[in-house]
N, C-alpha and C positions, 0 to 999 in steps of 0.2 A: 504495499499499500504505499503509496507517493504521497506527498504532503510538503503542502509550503504556510510558513504563516506571516503576518503582518499585512494579508488582505483584509479587508471590512465584506460586510455584508452585499456592498454594493457592485463591489468586483463576482460576484457567483454567476456564470455560464451557464444556460438552459441546460442540464442535466450534470451540475456539478452541484457536490453535495460537502457541506462544511460544519464543523462545532464551534460555538460561542467559547471565545477567551476570555472577552470582555466586553460591558456597556460603560460608552463613556457619557457627557452629556448629565443635563440636572438631574437632581433629585427626582424631582417628579415623572421625566420620561423613564429612568431607570425604576422607580416604585413600576412603575403603568406594566413597563415588559417583564421585570420580574412576576407579577400578578398574574401573565399571559403564560407564563414557563419558558421565558428567552431568557434563561440565566447560563452561566458558565458550565459548559460541559452537554449543552442542549444542541441536540443534532436538526439542523436547517437546510433545507438545497429551496431552489428558484422554481416556484411554478409557473406563474404566469407573469411577462409583463404590460404593462398598459399600451397601445397602439404608439403613443407619442416617448414612449420610454418611463413614465413615472404616472402614479406609481406602481410599483411592483409588489405580488403574492409571494409570501412563503410557506412551504410546507415547514411545521412547526409542528410535532407529534399529531394529532391525527384531524390537525385544523388548517385552515390556510390564515394567514394575517398578512394582512395589505400594510407595507412601509410606502413612505415615500423617501426618496432615495438622500435626501438629507438627512433622514432620520438612519436607514440601512449604514450610512458613513461612520455612525457614530457606535457599530458594532462591531467588534475587532472577531475574525474569525481561523480557524486552519482549514483549509482545506482537505478534504479527503476523496478516495477514489470511489 
């Protein structure tokens, strides 16, 4: 299994998966994502991209989470195969 770190959620391409390493941003943003289960160690994959590229939908556990690209850039992850 190959991996790369230092990437953000906004870097995911279709078919790529990653594991969350860190969530940046203000405390309210971190709390919101934590409540949704997006914390360190969470597996995530790109599900859909809006026609103009923003927002993007990510598969987290058994649900789809939609985030703006600006928000996705605050989430650092490690790419997995």
